[in-house]
C-alpha positions as a Markdown table, in Angstrom:
| # | Residue | x | y | z |
|---|---|---|---|---|
| 1 | Unk | -42.5 | 45.3 | -136.3 |
| 2 | Unk | -39.9 | 48.1 | -136.4 |
| 3 | Unk | -42.2 | 50.5 | -134.5 |
| 4 | Unk | -42.6 | 47.8 | -131.8 |
| 5 | Unk | -38.8 | 47.6 | -131.4 |
| 6 | Unk | -38.4 | 51.3 | -131.2 |
| 7 | Unk | -41.3 | 52.1 | -128.9 |
| 8 | Unk | -41.9 | 49.1 | -126.7 |
| 9 | Unk | -40.6 | 48.9 | -123.1 |
| 10 | Unk | -41.7 | 46.1 | -120.9 |
| 11 | Unk | -41.7 | 46.1 | -117.2 |
| 12 | Unk | -41.4 | 42.5 | -116.1 |
| 13 | Unk | -42.2 | 42.0 | -112.4 |
| 14 | Unk | -41.6 | 38.6 | -110.9 |
| 15 | Unk | -42.2 | 36.8 | -107.7 |
| 16 | Unk | -38.9 | 36.6 | -105.6 |
| 17 | Unk | -38.5 | 32.8 | -105.8 |
| 18 | Unk | -35.8 | 30.9 | -107.7 |
| 19 | Unk | -38.4 | 29.0 | -109.8 |
| 20 | Unk | -39.8 | 32.3 | -111.0 |
| 21 | Unk | -36.7 | 34.5 | -111.4 |
| 22 | Unk | -34.6 | 32.3 | -113.8 |
| 23 | Unk | -37.4 | 31.7 | -116.3 |
| 24 | Unk | -38.4 | 35.5 | -116.1 |
| 25 | Unk | -34.7 | 36.4 | -116.8 |
| 26 | Unk | -34.7 | 34.1 | -119.8 |
| 27 | Unk | -37.9 | 35.8 | -121.1 |
| 28 | Unk | -36.3 | 39.2 | -120.5 |
| 29 | Unk | -33.3 | 38.2 | -122.5 |
| 30 | Unk | -35.5 | 36.9 | -125.4 |
| 31 | Unk | -37.5 | 40.1 | -125.5 |
| 32 | Unk | -34.2 | 42.1 | -125.6 |
| 33 | Unk | -33.0 | 40.0 | -128.4 |
| 34 | Unk | -36.2 | 41.0 | -130.3 |
| 35 | Unk | -35.3 | 44.6 | -129.8 |
| 36 | Unk | -37.6 | 45.3 | -126.9 |
| 37 | Unk | -36.3 | 47.3 | -123.9 |
| 38 | Unk | -37.0 | 45.4 | -120.6 |
| 39 | Unk | -36.9 | 46.6 | -117.0 |
| 40 | Unk | -36.8 | 43.5 | -114.7 |
| 41 | Unk | -38.1 | 43.9 | -111.2 |
| 42 | Unk | -38.1 | 41.6 | -108.1 |
| 43 | Unk | -37.5 | 42.1 | -104.4 |
| 44 | Unk | -34.2 | 43.1 | -103.0 |
| 45 | Unk | -33.9 | 39.9 | -101.1 |
| 46 | Unk | -34.1 | 37.9 | -104.3 |
| 47 | Unk | -32.1 | 40.4 | -106.3 |
| 48 | Unk | -29.1 | 40.0 | -103.9 |
| 49 | Unk | -29.2 | 36.3 | -104.4 |
| 50 | Unk | -28.8 | 36.4 | -108.2 |
| 51 | Unk | -25.2 | 35.3 | -108.5 |
| 52 | Unk | -24.6 | 36.7 | -112.0 |
| 53 | Unk | -26.7 | 39.5 | -113.4 |
| 54 | Unk | -26.8 | 39.6 | -117.1 |
| 55 | Unk | -25.2 | 42.8 | -118.6 |
| 56 | Unk | -27.2 | 43.2 | -121.8 |
| 57 | Unk | -27.9 | 46.5 | -123.5 |
| 58 | Unk | -31.7 | 47.0 | -123.3 |
| 59 | Unk | -32.1 | 45.2 | -120.0 |
| 60 | Unk | -32.3 | 47.2 | -116.8 |
| 61 | Unk | -33.1 | 46.3 | -113.2 |
| 62 | Unk | -35.4 | 47.9 | -110.7 |
| 63 | Unk | -35.5 | 45.9 | -107.5 |
| 64 | Unk | -38.0 | 46.8 | -104.8 |
| 65 | Unk | -37.8 | 46.7 | -101.1 |
| 66 | Unk | -39.6 | 43.7 | -99.6 |
| 67 | Unk | -39.2 | 45.0 | -96.0 |
| 68 | Unk | -36.2 | 42.7 | -95.4 |
| 69 | Unk | -33.9 | 43.9 | -98.2 |
| 70 | Unk | -31.5 | 40.9 | -98.2 |
| 71 | Unk | -31.5 | 40.3 | -94.4 |
| 72 | Unk | -34.2 | 37.6 | -94.5 |
| 73 | Unk | -33.8 | 34.4 | -92.6 |
| 74 | Unk | -37.1 | 32.7 | -93.3 |
| 75 | Unk | -38.4 | 30.1 | -90.9 |
| 76 | Unk | -41.7 | 28.3 | -91.5 |
| 77 | Unk | -43.5 | 30.7 | -89.2 |
| 78 | Unk | -42.2 | 33.8 | -91.1 |
| 79 | Unk | -43.3 | 32.9 | -94.6 |
| 80 | Unk | -46.7 | 34.6 | -94.3 |
| 81 | Unk | -45.1 | 37.7 | -92.8 |
| 82 | Unk | -42.6 | 37.8 | -95.7 |
| 83 | Unk | -45.3 | 37.4 | -98.3 |
| 84 | Unk | -47.5 | 40.2 | -96.9 |
| 85 | Unk | -44.4 | 42.4 | -96.7 |
| 86 | Unk | -43.7 | 41.7 | -100.4 |
| 87 | Unk | -47.4 | 42.5 | -101.2 |
| 88 | Unk | -47.4 | 45.9 | -99.5 |
| 89 | Unk | -43.9 | 47.1 | -100.5 |
| 90 | Unk | -44.0 | 45.6 | -104.0 |
| 91 | Unk | -47.3 | 46.9 | -105.1 |
| 92 | Unk | -46.5 | 50.4 | -103.9 |
| 93 | Unk | -43.1 | 50.4 | -105.7 |
| 94 | Unk | -44.4 | 49.0 | -108.9 |
| 95 | Unk | -47.3 | 51.5 | -109.0 |
| 96 | Unk | -44.9 | 54.3 | -108.6 |
| 97 | Unk | -42.5 | 52.9 | -111.2 |
| 98 | Unk | -45.4 | 52.5 | -113.7 |
| 99 | Unk | -46.6 | 56.0 | -113.1 |
| 100 | Unk | -43.1 | 57.6 | -113.5 |
| 101 | Unk | -42.1 | 55.6 | -116.6 |
| 102 | Unk | -45.5 | 56.2 | -118.2 |
| 103 | Unk | -45.2 | 59.9 | -117.5 |
| 104 | Unk | -41.8 | 59.9 | -119.3 |
| 105 | Unk | -43.3 | 57.9 | -122.2 |
| 106 | Unk | -41.0 | 55.0 | -121.5 |
| 107 | Unk | -43.4 | 52.2 | -120.8 |
| 108 | Unk | -45.6 | 50.3 | -123.1 |
| 109 | Unk | -46.3 | 46.9 | -121.4 |
| 110 | Unk | -46.4 | 45.6 | -117.9 |
| 111 | Unk | -46.1 | 41.9 | -117.2 |
| 112 | Unk | -46.3 | 40.1 | -113.9 |
| 113 | Unk | -45.1 | 36.6 | -113.4 |
| 114 | Unk | -47.0 | 35.3 | -110.4 |
| 115 | Unk | -47.2 | 38.2 | -108.0 |
| 116 | Unk | -50.7 | 37.7 | -106.5 |
| 117 | Unk | -50.8 | 41.4 | -105.8 |
| 118 | Unk | -50.8 | 42.5 | -109.4 |
| 119 | Unk | -54.5 | 43.5 | -109.1 |
| 120 | Unk | -53.5 | 46.1 | -106.5 |
| 121 | Unk | -51.4 | 48.0 | -109.0 |
């Protein structure tokens, strides 16, 4: 178990919806309490709406552009456009993040909570 604590780094990518972010942040905190380093990633639009980011050693944040970057005013007709923007921007960012962290030897596990584009990465 000690090796797991020293060597494990989880990239936790979550869908940018309130019902997904809060439980994912709780999971991230639990993993950090076990000694696992966690990088939490969601879209900038969702990231800017998190009112109080936890400041915990071992927990870092890597938000990605969703094409709107906090300026989203979603109407019913724009939901599909926002989703496809998340898919294209998110999958590209996460792929680059995985490659760069893996090359540095800093990534052991990647976990997605509900992005339907995880197969693209």
